[in-house]
N, C-alpha and C positions, 0 to 999 in steps of 0.2 A: 566181437562184443557189440552188444545193443546199443542203438542211440539212446534209446529213453533211460538207458542206467548211468551216462557218462553227463557229469554236471556241465561238462564242456560242449553238450550236443545242443540239437535246436530246442530240446525241451529247457534245458539249462538258461541257454540265450535269451529265451523268451521270456522266464521268470528274471534275469538279469536286467532286460530292456524293461521289463513293466515297473521294476524296483526303481530303476533309474527314472522314469518318467514319474512316479508316483512322488520321488525325492525332490522331482523339480518342479512340480505342481505345489508342493507345500511351500518350498522355498519362495515361489511365485507369490503366493498366497500371502505369506509374511511378510514381503516386500512392499506389496499392494498395501496392507493393511498400515504399515508405516509411510507409504506415501512416496515409496523409493523407486519402484519399478516403472512408472510412468503410466500413461493413458490408454486404455483399452482400445482397440480400433473403433468401438460404438462411441467412444468420447471425442474422437477425433473426425468421424464421418461426417457430421454437420459443416463443420469447417472445411474440409476435404470438399464436400458437395459445393458448398458457397464459394470456393475459390475455382472449381470447375465451371461454373456458373457466370463467374466475373470474365474469366478467359475467354470463354465462348462470347459474352456478351461484346467484350471487347474487339475481339476479332470480328464478329460481326460488323461494329460499328464502323472500324476501318474499312471494311471491305466496301460497306453501304458509302462512306466517303470517299474512296478511291473510283466508285463508278459517277457519282455526283459531280465531285470536283476534281480528279485526276489525282497524281500522285502527292500535291499539296496535303491534301486532307490526312491521308496516314501518317505522313511523316510528323505533321502538328501534332495528330494526336498521340505519336509515339515520345515526341520530346514531352508533353504534357503529362503523361503517365509516367514518365522518368523522374519530372519534377517532383509530381506527386509522392512517388515512392521514397525518394531522396529525402523529402520532408519529413515524411512520415520515419523514416529509418533515424532521422535527425533525432524527432520529438522522443524517441523511444530509447534514445540511450541514457544510461542511468545519470550523468551529470544534468543533462536537461530536464529528465523526468524531476530529480530532486530539487532543481531551480524553481521547477512548477508548483513544490510544495507537496509531491508524491514519494513516499519510503516504502519499501520493504520492512516486514517484522526483522530481519537480520539486521538491514542497514540503522534502524532504532537502535538495536542492542548495542551496535559498535561505536556510537556516539558517546562523546564525553558531554560534562553539562554545557559547555560553550556550543559545543554541537547541537545538543538537543534543542537549544535556545534557537539557535539560527533555524532549525528544521521545524518549530513550532511557529516563528515568525513566519518562515515562507507558506505553512499551511494557512495561516491567517491572511496573509495578503491574498493566498488563492480562493479565500472565500470572501474576499471584499473588504477587509480591512486594511486601514492605514496603522503601520506600526512601525515604532522606534525602539531600538534596542538600547537598553541602559548596562552596558558591559561591566561586570565585576570579577575580580579576580577567582572567586570561587563559586560565587551564586547570581549569574546573571538576571536580568529583570527585562521583560517587555511591557510597553506600554501601546495600547492600542484603541483607535476607534474606528467605528463603522460608520456607514452613511447616514442611518438614524439618530447619529450623537451619542449611541452608548460608548461608554470608554473600559476597557478591562485592564487592569493589573496582572502580569501571569508573572508567577513566581518558580522556582524549580527548586524542590527539595525532598527526601524521603517522607519526611513527616508533615504535618500539618501545624505543627506547634511553631509558634513564633520562636527565631532565636532571640537570646539577650540584648544582641546589638542590633536587632532589625526593625525597633520601634522608630521607624525615618518618617518624616514629612510625606504624606502619599502625595504624588506628584499633582495628582488631580486636586487636591485640597484647596489650592485658591482659585480654582475655576469655577468653583460654586455648582461643581455637578455630581453631588454625592447622591442624588438620586437616580442616576444614571451610570454611576461607575460600578463594577464589580470587581470582583478577585479571582482569579482562576490557578489553582494548585496544580501543577502538572506533576508527575511521580510514573516512573516506569513499571513500578510493581504495585503493589495492593496496598491500599490504605486500612488501618486498625481502626477499630472502633472509637478509639480515642479521639483519631482525626476527624471523624465524621462528626464526633460531638462538638469537637473546637471549631470545625466548619458551623456549625447548626447556632452555636452561640455568638460566633461573629456576625452573621447574617450577610446575605449578597456574596457568600462565598460559594464556589463550585472547586469540588476535586476530581481531578482528572487522573485515572490510573492508566496502567498499562493497557490491558484491555481496549478502552476506548481509545486511547492514544492509536494504538495501532487502527482499529476502523476509522479514526479520523485521517490518518496516514495515507489510508488505503483510496480516500476520494470522498468519504462522508462528511456533511457539511457539519460544523462545528454544532449549531442548535438542533441537530438531528441526531448525536451521540445518544448511545442507552445511558451513557453516565450524566448527570446535569450539567447542562451548560447554559449560559446566558440564555434567559426566554427571548 
C-alpha cells in the first residue's frame, strides 16, 4: 500500500498537524482579542531587560562595596534590598492599595453603596482632601475640603434628580461658603440627558459617571478627570 494513499501516513499526519496548528493560532488570536491570553514576549521584554539590568547593577555594587569595605558592605546592601522588597510587596497588597485610594474596575463593581462611599472618601484623601463621612442607611454622603478652602458635598445615587426627602440643610450653609462649595454626584453607571439638564439647572454641580470613576480609582486626580470636576 502506498504511503501517500493512506490518511494515517506522513501526508495525513502533516495535514493534521497543519490543521491543529491553524486551530491553535485562531484560538490564541481570539483569546488575545478578549485580553485573556496574556502578554506577548515583546510586551514583557522591556520589563525583563530592566530586571536584568537592575540585578547586574546590584551585584556589581555589592562586589564594589566588598572590595572597598569588606563583608559589611554587601551584608548591609542585602539587608537594605530585602527591606525595600518587603515594603514594596506590602504596598502592592490589595488591602494596602485600597486603603491608599486605588481600586481596580472589578473591585469598584463589587462594592455596595456604603463601600463605594468609603472608596470615594479614600480617593479624595489621596488627592489631598480632608473628608468626613456622613453615614446613612441607604445613601451616605461625604463632605470634603481641600487646602484652598473649596468644599465638596458628595452624594451617591443612580440618577441626579433629588429624592423627595433629600432637601436637607446643606452642611455648609451656615459657614457662608456658598461661592466655594460644590456638589459631586457619583454614579457607577451612565447619566441620562435629564440628569445632565438637572445638574446644569442646579449650578456648581458635577456628575461623575462610571467611566470617570474608574479613571479616578486608577490614580488620575479628581480635577484631571475627563468628566467635569471641581475647577
